[in-house]
C-alpha positions in Angstrom: 0.0 0.0 0.0 1.6 3.3 -1.0 1.4 6.5 1.1 -1.1 8.3 -1.0 -3.5 5.4 -0.9 -3.1 5.1 2.8 -3.9 8.8 3.4 -6.9 8.7 1.1 -8.4 5.7 2.9 -7.7 7.4 6.2 -9.5 10.5 5.0 -12.5 8.4 3.9 -12.7 6.6 7.3 -12.8 10.0 9.1 -15.4 11.4 6.6 -17.6 8.4 7.3 -17.2 8.9 11.0 -18.3 12.5 10.7 -21.2 11.6 8.4 -22.4 8.9 10.8 -22.0 11.3 13.7 -24.3 13.9 12.1 -26.9 11.3 11.2 -26.8 10.0 14.8 -27.0 13.6 16.1 -30.2 14.2 14.0 -31.8 10.9 15.0 -31.1 11.3 18.7 -32.5 14.8 18.7 -35.5 14.2 16.5 -37.7 15.3 19.4 -36.2 18.8 19.1 -37.3 19.1 15.5 -38.7 16.7 12.9 -36.8 16.2 9.6 -36.9 14.2 6.4 -34.4 11.9 4.8 -33.8 14.8 2.3 -32.8 17.0 5.2 -30.2 14.4 6.2 -28.7 14.6 2.8 -28.7 18.4 2.8 -27.0 18.4 6.2 -24.3 16.1 5.0 -23.9 18.1 1.8 -23.6 21.5 3.3 -21.4 20.3 6.1 -19.0 18.5 3.9 -16.4 21.3 3.5 -16.2 21.7 7.2 -15.8 17.9 7.7 -13.0 18.0 5.1 -11.3 20.9 6.9 -11.5 19.0 10.3 -10.3 15.9 8.5 -7.3 17.7 7.1 -6.3 18.8 10.6 -6.4 15.2 11.8 -4.3 14.0 8.8 -1.4 16.3 9.6 0.4 13.9 11.9 -0.1 10.8 9.6 1.1 13.0 6.7 4.2 14.0 8.6 4.9 10.3 9.4 4.6 9.4 5.7 6.9 12.2 4.7 9.5 11.1 7.3 9.2 7.5 6.2 10.4 8.5 2.7 13.9 9.1 4.1 14.2 6.2 6.5 14.5 2.5 6.2 11.5 0.3 7.2 9.2 2.6 9.1 6.8 1.0 11.7 3.9 3.3 10.8 1.1 1.5 12.6 3.1 1.2 15.8 4.1 4.9 15.8 0.5 6.0 15.2 -1.2 3.8 17.8 -1.1 6.5 20.6 -2.3 9.1 18.1 -5.2 6.9 17.0 -6.2 6.1 20.6 -6.3 9.8 21.5 -8.1 10.7 18.2 -10.7 7.9 18.7 -11.5 8.8 22.2 -11.7 12.5 21.5 -13.9 12.1 18.4 -16.2 9.7 20.3 -16.6 12.0 23.3 -17.0 15.1 21.1 -19.5 13.6 18.6 -21.4 11.7 21.3 -21.4 14.5 23.8 -22.6 17.0 21.2 -25.6 14.7 20.3 -26.5 14.0 24.0 -26.2 17.6 25.3 -27.9 19.3 22.4 -31.4 18.4 23.7 -30.6 20.4 26.9 -28.4 23.2 25.5 -29.9 23.8 22.0 -26.5 24.9 20.8 -23.4 23.1 19.4 -20.8 21.8 21.7 -18.4 24.6 22.5 -15.8 25.6 25.0 -18.4 26.5 27.6 -18.4 22.7 28.4 -15.1 23.2 30.2 -16.7 25.5 32.8 -19.2 22.8 33.6 -16.5 20.2 34.0 -15.2 22.1 36.9 -18.5 21.5 38.7 -19.8 18.3 37.3 -22.5 17.8 39.9 -24.5 20.7 38.4 -24.4 19.1 35.0 -25.2 15.6 36.2 -28.0 16.4 38.6 -30.6 16.4 35.8 -29.9 12.9 34.6 -29.7 9.4 36.2 -26.6 7.5 36.9 -27.9 4.8 34.5 -28.0 7.4 31.7 -24.4 8.5 32.5 -23.2 4.9 32.6 -24.8 4.1 29.2 -23.3 7.2 27.7 -19.8 6.2 28.9 -20.2 2.6 27.6 -21.5 3.9 24.3 -18.6 6.4 23.9 -16.0 3.7 24.7 -17.5 1.3 22.2 -17.6 4.1 19.6 -14.0 5.0 20.4 -12.9 1.4 20.0 -14.6 1.1 16.6 -13.0 4.3 15.4 -9.5 3.2 16.6 -9.9 -0.2 14.9 -11.0 1.4 11.6 -8.0 3.7 11.6 -5.7 0.8 12.4 -7.3 -1.3 9.7 -6.3 1.2 6.9 -2.8 1.7 8.2 0.0 -0.5 7.0 2.3 -2.0 9.5 5.5 -1.0 7.7 6.3 1.8 5.3 9.4 0.7 3.2 11.8 3.2 1.7 10.8 3.8 -1.9 12.7 4.6 -5.1 12.7 8.2 -6.5 12.5 9.7 -3.0 13.0 13.3 -4.2 10.1 13.0 -6.7 7.9 11.3 -4.1 8.8 14.0 -1.6 7.6 16.7 -4.0 4.4 14.8 -4.3 4.0 14.7 -0.6 4.6 18.4 -0.4 1.8 19.0 -2.9 -0.4 16.8 -0.8 0.5 18.9 2.2 -0.6 22.0 0.2 -3.9 20.3 -0.5 -4.4 19.6 3.2 -3.6 23.2 3.9 -6.3 24.4 1.5 -8.8 22.0 3.0 -8.0 23.4 6.5 -8.3 26.9 5.2 -11.6 26.2 3.4 -10.4 27.0 -0.1 -8.6 29.8 -1.9 -11.2 32.5 -1.4 -10.8 35.5 0.9 -12.8 33.9 3.8 -11.4 31.1 5.9 -13.3 28.1 7.3 -15.8 29.1 10.0 -18.9 27.6 11.6 -21.2 29.8 9.5 -20.0 28.1 6.3 -22.3 25.1 7.1 -25.4 27.3 7.7 -27.9 26.9 4.9 -31.4 26.7 6.3 -33.9 28.8 8.2 -34.0 26.0 10.7 -31.3 26.4 13.4 -31.5 22.7 14.2 -30.5 21.8 10.6 -27.7 24.3 10.6 -26.4 23.0 13.9 -26.7 19.4 12.5 -24.5 20.4 9.5 -21.7 21.9 11.7 -18.8 19.6 12.5 -18.8 19.3 16.4 -15.0 19.0 16.6 -14.5 22.1 14.5 -17.2 23.9 16.6 -15.4 23.0 19.8 -11.9 23.9 18.7 -12.9 27.2 17.0 -14.8 28.3 20.1 -11.9 27.8 22.5 -10.1 30.9 21.3 -13.3 32.9 21.8 -13.9 31.7 25.4 -14.0 34.6 27.8 -16.0 35.7 30.8 -17.3 38.9 29.0 -19.1 40.1 32.1 -15.7 40.8 33.7 -14.5 43.0 30.8 -14.3 46.7 31.5 -15.7 46.2 35.0 -14.9 49.8 36.0 -18.0 51.1 37.9 -19.6 49.9 41.0 -23.0 48.4 40.2 -25.0 51.2 41.8 -23.1 53.9 39.9 -23.3 51.9 36.6 -27.0 51.4 36.9 -27.6 55.1 37.8 -25.6 56.3 34.8 -27.1 53.7 32.4 -30.8 53.8 33.3 -33.0 55.6 30.7 -30.4 55.7 28.0 -32.1 53.0 25.8 -35.8 53.4 26.1 -37.8 50.5 24.6 -41.4 51.5 25.0 -44.1 49.6 23.2 -46.4 52.6 22.7 -44.5 55.0 20.4 -45.8 58.3 19.3 -44.0 58.6 16.0 -43.5 61.2 13.3 -45.0 59.4 10.3 -42.5 59.5 7.4 -44.1 57.0 5.0 -47.3 56.8 3.0 -47.8 53.1 3.7 -47.2 50.7 6.6 -46.1 47.8 4.3 -43.6 49.2 1.8 -41.1 47.1 -0.1 -37.8 47.8 1.6 -34.4 47.9 -0.2 -31.5 48.6 2.1 -28.2 49.5 0.3 -25.3 49.1 2.7 -22.4 51.0 1.1 -18.9 49.9 1.9 -17.0 52.4 4.0 -19.1 55.3 2.7 -18.6 57.7 5.6 -19.5 61.4 5.8 -16.0 62.2 4.5 -17.3 61.5 1.0 -20.6 63.4 1.3 -20.5 67.2 0.7 -23.7 67.7 2.7 -22.0 66.4 5.8 -18.9 68.6 5.3 -17.1 66.0 3.2 -15.1 66.3 0.0 -17.0 68.0 -2.8 -17.7 66.1 -6.0 -17.1 62.5 -4.8 -20.8 61.6 -4.5 -22.8 63.8 -6.9 -25.6 61.2 -7.2 -26.1 61.1 -3.4 -26.2 65.0 -3.5 -28.8 64.8 -6.3 -31.0 62.4 -4.3 -30.8 64.0 -0.9 -33.3 66.8 -1.7 -36.0 64.3 -2.7 -35.6 62.0 0.4 -35.4 62.0 4.1 -31.8 62.8 5.0 -30.5 62.0 8.5 -27.8 64.6 9.2 -26.6 63.3 12.6 -26.3 59.6 11.9 -23.4 57.7 13.3 -21.9 54.3 12.7 -21.6 52.1 15.8 -18.2 50.7 15.0 -15.3 50.5 12.6 -15.7 47.2 10.6 -18.2 45.6 8.4 -18.9 42.6 10.7 -19.8 45.0 13.5 -21.7 47.4 11.4 -23.8 44.6 9.8 -25.0 43.4 13.2 -25.7 46.9 14.4 -27.8 47.8 11.3 -29.8 44.6 10.9 -30.0 43.4 14.6 -30.1 46.8 16.2 -27.3 45.6 18.5 -24.6 47.6 20.1 -21.0 47.0 19.0 -18.0 45.9 21.1 -14.4 47.2 20.9 -12.8 43.7 21.4 -15.3 41.2 20.0 -17.4 40.6 16.9 -20.8 39.1 17.5 -21.0 37.9 13.9 -18.0 35.7 14.6 -19.7 34.0 17.6 -22.0 31.4 16.0 -23.4 30.3 19.3 -24.7 33.9 19.9 -26.1 34.9 16.5 -29.1 32.6 16.7 -30.3 34.6 19.7 -30.2 38.0 18.0 -33.3 39.8 16.8 -33.3 41.1 13.2 -35.2 43.3 10.8 -35.5 40.3 8.5 -37.2 38.1 11.2 -39.6 41.0 12.1 -40.6 41.5 8.5 -41.0 37.8 7.8 -43.6 37.6 10.6 -45.8 40.0 8.7 -45.4 38.4 5.3 -42.2 39.8 3.7 -39.8 37.8 1.6 -36.2 38.4 2.6 -33.1 38.4 0.3 -29.4 39.5 0.7 -27.1 40.2 -2.2 -23.4 40.7 -1.9 -21.1 40.3 -4.8 -18.2 38.9 -2.8 -17.6 35.9 -0.6 -20.6 35.8 1.7 -18.9 33.3 4.1 -16.3 35.8 5.2 -16.2 36.7 8.9 -19.1 34.3 9.6 -21.5 36.5 7.6 -23.3 33.6 6.0 -24.1 32.0 9.4 -25.3 35.3 10.7 -27.6 36.1 7.8 -29.2 32.6 7.7 -29.7 32.6 11.4 -31.3 36.1 11.4 -33.9 35.3 8.7 -32.5 36.0 5.2 -34.1 33.3 3.0 -32.1 33.8 -0.2 -28.4 34.7 -0.3 -26.9 35.9 -3.6 -23.1 36.0 -3.6 -20.1 35.6 -5.9 -21.0 32.0 -6.5 -24.1 33.2 -8.4 -22.1 35.3 -10.9 -19.9 34.2 -13.8 -16.2 33.7 -13.2 -15.3 36.6 -15.4 -17.5 38.9 -13.4 -16.1 37.7 -10.1 -12.5 38.1 -11.3 -13.0 41.8 -12.1 -11.9 42.8 -8.6 -10.2 41.2 -5.6 -13.4 41.2 -3.5 -15.8 40.0 -6.1 -18.1 41.4 -8.8 -18.0 45.2 -9.0 -20.9 47.4 -7.9 -22.3 48.0 -11.3 -22.7 44.3 -12.0 -24.2 43.7 -8.5 -26.5 46.7 -8.9 -27.8 45.4 -12.2 -28.5 42.0 -10.6 -30.3 43.7 -7.8 -32.6 45.5 -10.3 -33.3 42.3 -12.2 -34.3 40.5 -9.0 -36.6 43.3 -7.9 -38.1 43.7 -11.3 -39.2 40.0 -11.1 -40.7 40.3 -7.6 -44.5 39.5 -7.4 -46.6 42.6 -6.7 -48.8 40.9 -4.1 -46.0 40.0 -1.6 -44.0 42.7 0.2 -40.2 42.2 -0.1 -37.1 43.2 1.8 -33.7 43.0 0.0 -30.3 44.1 1.2 -27.7 45.1 -1.4 -24.2 45.3 0.1 -21.7 47.1 -2.1 -17.9 46.3 -2.2 -16.1 48.4 -4.7 -15.2 51.2 -2.3 -12.7 48.9 -0.6 -9.0 48.3 -0.9 -7.5 47.9 -3.5 -10.0 50.4 -5.0 -9.8 48.9 -8.5 -12.9 49.9 -10.4 -13.9 50.2 -14.1 -14.4 53.9 -13.7 -12.0 56.8 -14.1 -13.6 60.2 -13.2 -11.3 61.2 -10.3 -7.5 61.2 -10.2 -7.4 60.0 -6.6 -7.8 56.2 -6.8 -9.6 56.0 -3.4 -12.0 58.8 -4.1 -12.6 57.4 -7.6 -13.7 54.1 -6.1 -16.2 55.9 -3.8 -17.4 57.9 -6.8 -18.0 54.7 -8.7 -20.1 53.2 -5.9 -22.1 56.5 -5.8 -22.6 56.3 -9.6 -23.8 52.6 -9.4 -26.2 53.4 -6.5 -27.6 56.4 -8.4 -28.2 54.4 -11.5 -29.9 51.7 -9.5 -32.3 54.2 -7.9 -33.1 55.7 -11.3 -33.8 52.2 -12.7 -36.1 51.4 -9.8 -38.2 54.5 -10.6 -39.3 52.8 -13.8 -40.9 49.9 -12.0 -44.7 49.8 -11.1 -43.6 49.0 -7.5 -41.8 52.3 -7.1 -44.7 54.1 -5.4 -44.7 51.4 -2.7 -40.9 51.1 -2.3 -38.6 52.5 0.5 -34.9 52.6 -0.3 -32.5 53.1 2.6 -28.9 54.1 1.8 -26.4 53.9 4.6 -22.8 52.7 5.1 -21.4 49.8 7.2 -18.8 52.2 8.7 -16.6 55.1 7.8 -13.2 55.2 6.2 -9.8 56.5 7.5 -9.3 58.9 4.7 -7.4 61.8 6.4 -9.1 60.7 9.6 -8.3 58.7 12.7 -10.6 56.7 14.9 -10.2 59.4 17.5 -11.8 61.9 15.1 -15.7 61.8 15.6 -16.1 62.5 11.9 -14.9 58.9 11.2 -18.2 57.7 12.6 -20.4 60.5 11.1 -22.2 58.9 8.2 -25.0 59.6 5.7 -28.4 57.9 5.9 -31.0 58.6 3.2 -34.5 57.3 2.8 -35.9 57.4 -0.7 -38.6 56.0 -2.9 -42.3 56.5 -3.7 -43.2 55.4 -0.1 -41.6 58.5 1.4 -44.3 61.0 2.3 -42.2 64.1 1.8 -38.5 65.2 1.6 -37.1 66.2 5.0 -33.9 66.9 6.9 -33.7 65.0 10.2 -31.3 66.5 12.8 -31.8 64.0 15.7 -28.7 62.1 16.9 -28.9 58.4 16.2 -26.7 55.3 15.7 -26.9 52.5 13.1 -28.4 50.3 15.8 -31.4 52.6 16.1 -32.5 51.8 12.5 -34.6 48.7 13.4 -36.7 50.3 16.1 -37.1 53.5 14.1 -38.1 51.6 10.9 -40.3 49.0 12.5 -42.2 51.7 14.4 -43.0 53.3 11.0 -44.5 50.0 10.0 -46.4 49.5 13.3 -44.4 46.4 14.0 -43.3 45.8 17.6 -39.6 46.3 18.4 -39.3 45.4 22.0 -37.0 42.5 21.2 -34.3 45.0 20.2 -33.0 46.2 23.6 -30.2 48.4 22.1 -32.3 50.0 19.4 -34.2 53.3 20.0 -37.0 54.7 18.0 -35.6 58.2 17.6 -38.9 59.6 16.5 -40.6 58.5 19.7 -41.6 60.8 22.6 -39.6 58.4 24.8 -36.4 59.4 23.0 -35.9 62.3 25.4 -32.1 62.2 25.7 -30.5 62.0 22.2 -27.0 60.7 22.1 -24.7 58.5 20.0 -22.2 55.9 21.3 -19.5 54.4 19.1 -16.4 52.3 19.6 -13.2 51.0 18.0 -10.5 48.6 19.4 -9.0 51.0 21.8 -11.6 53.6 22.4 -15.2 54.7 22.9 -17.0 57.9 21.7 -20.0 59.6 23.2 -21.8 62.6 21.7 -24.9 64.4 23.0 -26.2 68.0 22.9 -23.3 69.3 25.1 -20.5 68.0 22.8 -18.4 65.0 22.2 -15.9 62.9 24.2 -13.5 60.2 23.0 -12.0 58.0 25.7 -9.0 55.7 25.4 -10.1 52.4 27.1 -6.5 51.1 27.2 -4.8 54.1 28.7 -8.1 55.1 30.5 -7.8 58.7 29.6 -9.8 61.3 27.6 -8.5 61.9 24.1 -11.0 64.3 22.7 -13.3 66.7 24.6 -15.2 69.2 22.5 -16.2 71.9 23.0 -15.3 71.3 26.7 -14.6 68.4 29.0 -17.5 66.6 30.4 -17.2 63.9 33.2 -20.9 63.1 32.6 -20.3 62.1 29.0 -17.4 59.9 29.9 -19.4 58.3 32.8 -22.3 57.5 30.5 -19.9 56.0 27.9 -18.3 53.8 30.5 -21.7 52.7 31.8 -22.8 51.7 28.3 -19.5 49.8 27.6 -19.7 47.9 30.9 -23.4 47.1 30.5 -22.9 45.9 27.0 -20.2 43.4 28.1 -22.4 42.3 31.1 -25.2 41.7 28.6 -22.9 39.7 26.4 -21.7 37.6 29.3 -25.3 36.6 30.1 -26.3 35.6 26.5 
C-alpha cells in the first residue's frame, strides 16, 4: 500500500465517522425538530467542506509520518501512530457523542463552555440518572474502539523506503498543500468558519451540519467571561448612569414618514461610505454627486453615526439593532447569532420575503451563518455570478454588476407580496480597483464609482410599477480612515437617506442616532413591535428624550450628546477628545454603556 492510498483511505474513514456522527445527532435529537431523509442529505452536503477541513487537521500527523518514512528504512507506521489513533478515537467519540447528547438540553453546538461545567460536574449531572451516564460512557467507549480499529485497519504496519525519493517528496509536499487548502476552506478570501455550514432557516438543521469537533476547537479561542470585561464602575453607579439611555417602550408616538405601513424595503449598505465623501456632511466635494442629487428628494438624517469600525460589527448593528463591542465581533460568535433579533425576522412575521445580495464571498467573517440565522431566506453572492464577473476585482463582482443583478431581482418580484432585500456594495474597498475613471485620486474614484452605481440603481427602480410602494434606505457599514483617525468623531459620522415612492415628503432630520437605532425607528413606522431590540431606539418616539450616540473602536469609545463629544481611550483610561469642553458626565455614560454591553454579552 503506498502512502497516497493510505492517506486517502484514512480520510475516507474519518469522513464516514463525521457523516455517521451527524446522522446519529439528528436521529437522537428528533424530538427537538422533525426532519426528512432529504434533510439528512442536505445536512451532509452543506457540512462536507467543514468535515473536510477538520479531516485535514487530523491528517497532519499521519502525513508527517509518511513524509518522514520516505527518508528512513523500514518505518513502523502503525506502531508509531497507535497512541495518536487512541487519542483521536477517544476525542472524536466523546465530542460527537457529547454533542448529540447535550444538544437536547443546550440547544447549541458543543463549544468551549463545556469546560466550565466540567469544573463543577455535579451541576451538569443532577438532571440525569446514573444509569444514563453509565450508558453514555459505555457507548462512547465502544464508539472510540470502533474508530480506533477502523483507523488501524487502513494503516500499513510497515512503510518501506521507496525509489525516487525526491520525486515522491515533491508529491507529498503537494499533498500537504492540498491539506492546507482543506484546512483553510479553499482559496477565497474567507477562511473556514462555523457559518459556512449554515444553509437553512432551521437552526437545528444548521447545527446538524456543523462539525462538532470544529465547533469546539474554534470556540476555545473565543472563550471569555465577558461580564468581567471593563468592570470599572460599582453596580449602583453603573446602573444610575445607564438607566434611561435605551428606552424601549411599546407605545410609540411617531412622526410618520411613510405613505404606507407595508412598503417594499431595499437597504443598500455602502462599503466604508462615511460622511467624509458626502459634501452635505462637510465632506469632499464632487465625490458623491448622485447622493447629493438624491438628498433633496428624500429623508436625510444629518446626525447619523456608525456604531463601529468594521463591516462585521456594522452589519449586526444595522440589521439586529445591537450595540457594537471594541474587542469582540458578535458575527464571529456562532453560538450567539441565533439569539439575535433582526429586521428580517420581524418583517418575515408580517409576510415579507427576505433576500441578501453581496457580490463577494458571503462566508467571510461568519457572515453567512449570521444572515441565515437572522432570517434571510435567499443569499446571492459571488457563487451566483460568472467567473469573469467575479474576477473583475479582488473582492468579487463590481458594484455596477451587482446593482444590475439587484434590479433584475426586484423587477421580477411579485406585486402581491412585500419584499425586503439588502444590497451590500464592495467596490469602495482596498485595493480600490474599479472600471471607472472620473477622479484622479484612486480611493476617491472608487467611492465615486459606488455613488454612480447606486444612483443608477435608484433611477432604474423609478421605472418599476412597485416604485410608489418602495422604500430605499442608503447607509454605510462604517466610515473610512481617509485623512481621519478613529479618535476623530467624523470617522463615525455617516450619511443615511430614505428614498422612494413610499416616502411621504422630503425632510432633513437632525436627531442624533446610531446605526443600531434603525430597526426600532423603521419598524415603528411599519407599526411592527420592536421590544426584542433592547439596544435599538425609535428616535422619533416621545420616549427618546435624551438624544446621544455611542461608538467604539478597538482601543476607544465615543459619546456625543447636545453638550458636545468625548472620546475615551479604554486602554490608557484617559480622555483623548473633549469638544467643546470636557464633560465627566459624557465619559461616565460612555463607561456605563461599555460595561453594561459586556455584562449583557456575558449573560447571553
